[in-house]
C-alpha positions in Angstrom: 24.8 17.8 -25.2 27.2 19.3 -22.7 27.8 22.8 -21.6 30.7 23.0 -24.0 28.4 22.0 -26.8 25.9 24.7 -25.8 28.4 27.5 -25.5 27.9 30.7 -23.6 25.0 32.0 -25.8 23.2 28.7 -25.8 23.5 28.4 -22.0 22.2 32.0 -21.6 19.2 31.1 -23.8 18.3 28.1 -21.5 18.8 30.3 -18.4 16.5 32.9 -19.8 13.8 30.4 -20.7 13.8 28.9 -17.1 13.7 32.4 -15.6 10.8 33.3 -17.9 8.8 30.4 -16.7 9.6 31.1 -13.0 8.6 34.8 -13.2 5.6 34.1 -15.4 4.3 31.5 -12.8 5.0 33.9 -9.9 3.0 36.6 -11.7 0.1 34.1 -12.3 0.0 33.4 -8.6 -0.2 37.1 -7.9 -2.9 37.7 -10.4 -4.9 34.7 -9.0 -5.0 36.3 -5.6 -6.4 39.4 -7.4 -9.0 37.3 -9.1 -7.8 38.3 -12.5 -7.2 34.5 -13.1 -10.0 32.2 -12.0 -10.6 28.5 -11.8 -7.8 26.0 -11.2 -4.2 27.0 -11.4 -1.3 24.6 -11.3 2.1 26.2 -11.1 5.3 24.7 -12.6 7.7 26.4 -10.2 10.7 24.1 -9.5 10.3 21.9 -12.6 11.5 24.5 -15.2 14.6 22.4 -16.2 12.4 19.7 -17.7 10.3 21.9 -20.0 13.3 23.9 -21.2 15.7 21.0 -21.5 13.3 18.7 -23.3 11.8 21.2 -25.7 15.1 22.6 -26.7 16.0 19.0 -27.9 13.0 18.7 -30.2 12.2 20.2 -33.6 9.3 22.4 -34.7 7.8 19.5 -36.5 7.5 17.3 -33.4 4.3 17.0 -31.5 4.0 18.0 -27.8 1.3 17.1 -25.3 1.2 18.0 -21.7 -0.9 17.9 -18.5 -2.8 20.6 -16.8 0.6 21.9 -15.3 1.6 22.9 -18.8 2.4 26.7 -18.7 6.2 25.9 -18.7 5.9 23.6 -21.7 3.8 26.1 -23.6 6.3 28.9 -22.9 9.3 26.8 -23.9 7.4 25.7 -27.0 7.2 29.3 -28.1 3.4 30.0 -27.8 4.2 33.5 -26.5 3.7 34.9 -23.0 1.0 37.3 -24.2 -1.4 34.8 -25.7 -0.8 32.4 -22.8 -1.5 35.1 -20.2 -4.6 36.2 -22.1 -5.8 32.6 -22.1 -5.4 32.6 -18.3 -7.7 35.6 -18.2 -10.2 33.9 -20.5 -9.8 36.6 -23.1 -10.3 36.3 -26.8 -6.6 37.0 -27.4 -5.7 33.8 -25.7 -3.9 30.9 -27.5 -7.2 29.0 -27.3 -9.4 32.1 -27.8 -10.1 32.2 -24.1 -12.0 29.0 -24.1 -9.4 26.7 -22.5 -8.0 28.6 -19.6 -5.0 27.5 -17.5 -5.4 23.8 -18.0 -6.1 23.8 -21.7 -3.4 25.8 -23.5 -3.3 24.8 -27.2 -1.7 25.9 -30.4 -1.9 23.7 -33.5 0.5 25.9 -35.4 3.2 25.0 -32.9 2.1 21.4 -32.8 1.2 21.9 -29.1 -1.8 19.8 -28.4 -2.6 20.7 -24.8 -3.0 21.1 -21.8 -5.2 18.1 -20.9 -7.1 18.1 -17.6 -7.8 14.3 -17.4 -5.0 12.5 -15.7 -3.4 10.2 -18.3 -6.1 11.1 -20.8 -3.6 12.5 -23.3 -1.4 9.3 -23.4 -3.5 7.6 -26.1 -3.7 10.9 -28.0 0.1 10.8 -28.2 0.0 7.3 -29.5 -2.6 8.4 -32.1 -0.5 11.3 -33.3 2.6 9.2 -33.5 0.7 6.5 -35.5 -0.5 9.2 -37.9 3.0 10.5 -38.4 4.3 6.9 -39.0 1.6 6.2 -41.5 2.3 9.5 -43.3 6.0 8.9 -43.4 6.8 12.0 -41.4 10.1 12.1 -39.5 8.6 13.5 -36.3 8.3 12.3 -32.8 5.6 12.9 -30.2 6.7 14.1 -26.8 4.1 13.3 -24.1 4.6 14.9 -20.6 2.8 13.4 -17.6 3.2 13.0 -13.9 3.9 10.0 -11.7 0.2 9.8 -10.7 -0.8 9.1 -14.3 1.2 5.8 -14.2 -1.5 4.4 -12.0 -4.0 4.7 -14.7 -4.9 1.7 -16.9 -4.5 3.9 -20.0 -0.8 4.3 -19.2 -0.2 0.6 -19.7 -2.5 0.4 -22.8 -0.7 3.3 -24.4 2.8 1.9 -23.8 1.7 -1.4 -25.1 0.4 -0.1 -28.4 3.4 2.2 -28.8 5.8 -0.7 -28.4 3.7 -3.1 -30.5 3.6 -0.7 -33.4 7.1 0.8 -32.8 5.8 4.3 -32.7 8.0 7.4 -32.3 6.7 8.4 -28.9 8.7 10.0 -26.1 7.0 9.2 -22.8 8.3 11.9 -20.4 7.3 11.2 -16.8 7.8 14.3 -14.6 8.1 12.5 -11.3 7.6 15.2 -8.6 7.0 12.5 -6.0 3.4 13.4 -5.4 0.2 12.5 -7.2 -1.7 15.6 -6.0 -1.3 15.1 -2.3 -0.3 11.4 -2.2 3.3 10.6 -1.8 4.6 8.1 -4.4 5.5 5.5 -1.8 1.8 5.4 -0.7 0.5 4.7 -4.2 3.2 2.7 -5.9 4.5 -0.7 -4.8 7.6 0.0 -6.9 8.6 3.7 -6.7 11.1 3.4 -9.6 8.7 4.1 -12.4 11.3 3.7 -15.1 11.2 -0.1 -14.5 7.6 -0.4 -15.7 8.1 0.3 -19.4 10.7 -2.4 -19.7 7.8 -4.9 -19.4 6.8 -3.7 -22.8 10.3 -3.8 -24.2 10.6 0.0 -24.1 14.1 1.4 -23.2 13.8 3.6 -20.1 16.0 5.5 -17.7 15.9 7.9 -14.8 17.3 11.4 -15.4 18.0 14.3 -13.0 15.1 16.6 -13.8 16.7 19.5 -11.9 19.6 19.5 -14.4 18.6 21.2 -17.6 21.7 20.0 -19.5 21.1 16.4 -18.4 17.4 16.6 -19.5 18.4 18.1 -22.9 21.0 15.4 -23.4 18.6 12.5 -22.5 15.7 13.8 -24.6 17.9 14.5 -27.6 19.2 11.0 -27.5 15.8 9.4 -27.1 14.3 11.6 -29.8 16.9 10.6 -32.3 16.3 6.9 -31.6 12.6 7.2 -31.9 12.9 9.4 -35.1 15.0 6.7 -36.7 12.4 4.0 -36.3 13.6 2.4 -33.1 10.3 2.7 -31.4 9.2 4.5 -28.2 11.5 5.7 -25.4 10.7 6.4 -21.8 12.4 8.9 -19.4 11.6 9.3 -15.7 12.6 12.9 -15.0 13.1 13.3 -11.2 11.9 16.7 -10.1 9.9 18.5 -7.4 7.3 21.2 -7.4 8.1 24.0 -4.9 4.5 25.2 -4.7 1.3 23.4 -3.8 -0.4 21.1 -6.2 -2.8 23.9 -7.1 -3.9 27.2 -5.7 -6.6 25.4 -3.8 -4.2 23.0 -2.1 -3.7 23.4 1.7 -0.5 21.4 1.3 -0.8 19.4 4.5 0.8 16.2 3.2 4.5 17.3 3.2 6.7 19.2 5.6 8.3 22.6 5.0 11.7 21.1 5.8 11.2 18.7 2.8 10.3 21.5 0.5 13.3 23.5 1.7 15.7 20.5 1.1 14.5 20.4 -2.5 14.8 24.1 -3.0 18.5 23.7 -2.3 18.5 21.9 -5.7 16.6 24.7 -7.5 17.3 24.1 -11.2 17.8 27.8 -11.9 20.3 28.3 -9.1 22.1 25.1 -10.0 22.5 26.2 -13.6 23.5 29.7 -12.7 26.2 28.3 -10.4 27.6 26.1 -13.2 27.7 29.2 -15.6 29.4 31.3 -13.0 32.1 28.6 -12.4 32.9 28.8 -16.1 33.0 32.6 -16.1 29.9 32.7 -18.4 27.7 34.7 -16.0 28.3 37.6 -13.7 26.0 39.9 -11.7 25.6 42.4 -14.6 24.7 39.7 -17.1 22.3 38.1 -14.6 20.6 41.4 -14.0 20.1 42.0 -17.7 18.5 38.6 -18.2 16.2 39.2 -15.2 15.1 42.6 -16.4 14.5 41.3 -19.9 12.3 38.5 -18.5 10.4 40.8 -16.2 9.7 43.1 -19.1 8.3 40.3 -21.1 6.0 39.2 -18.3 4.7 42.7 -17.7 4.1 43.0 -21.5 2.1 39.8 -21.3 0.0 41.1 -18.5 -0.7 44.3 -20.5 -1.6 42.2 -23.5 -4.1 40.2 -21.4 -5.6 43.2 -19.8 -6.1 45.0 -23.1 -7.4 41.9 -25.0 -11.1 41.9 -25.5 -13.6 39.5 -24.1 -15.2 37.1 -26.7 -18.1 38.7 -28.5 -21.5 37.4 -27.6 -22.3 36.6 -31.2 -19.2 34.3 -31.3 -20.3 32.0 -28.5 -21.5 29.3 -30.9 -18.3 29.3 -33.0 -15.8 26.5 -32.7 -18.3 24.0 -31.3 -19.0 20.6 -32.7 -22.7 20.2 -32.0 -25.4 22.8 -31.9 -28.7 21.7 -30.4 -31.4 21.6 -33.1 -34.7 23.2 -32.1 -38.1 21.6 -32.6 -38.8 24.0 -35.4 -35.7 22.8 -37.2 -36.6 19.1 -37.0 -35.2 18.4 -33.6 -37.0 16.7 -30.8 
């Protein structure tokens, strides 16, 4: 899809989604310093074009799985800023009832299956979901987001092999931000062009500019259509860059400020804004309206989280698979 296909309103919708993710993440960083959000926090700032472009190309019936850097995917999937923020707080109004936190956002009604903290651990889950859809005859695809570091895991190769063997409708979407935590890709990969690896399994693959929301949307839409029509899995290496540290605990000693600044010159939001202004689709007043609208939504999300209750003590044993059986109930 091109800008002409999107039209002015469609382009504004993509811009708003990217801005919502950016402002939401900035607010999360602020709340983290206030100890309102605890634990690990991995921000998506700089990578917004991927989540927005990819998810706008999918349908509500498609499955989505992500990594622990999944806030952007969850927002773009429509989980709602309020329930996501409440989950960050660990409140009962969260999308996972406050039990998952930042790394485990989840909403089965949106077919959003995480938020997974184990690097590469969700790749076989994606294969399983796609296999189930194929066996049930559902015209759905499974989109699985992961980072370049996950491609070093054995389960990466196992998952691609089975998806290719069974011609499953999986979209393997590698968000290559050039760093596996603090390790540069050239230090952990003999071949830094990750899109070459899936070809060993016969999976069509290509590199895409992950800082261009329109390019991402176009590539994911084409790949999804092919997978949906029974042509098997597809692989996209989406080249991007995170502007913030790996997590809030990261001292970020492995890359220079100059490198980060060079990438910020390709900020996906600014690039898209520039394209819209060149077409006469965006001026200062329209940009301000979008910004104010987004800021209002983020502030409302914070209020929702603040006002949401903590889980009741009597509910602590709900939603667990196994309860320890005491000796008086026949247990050891």
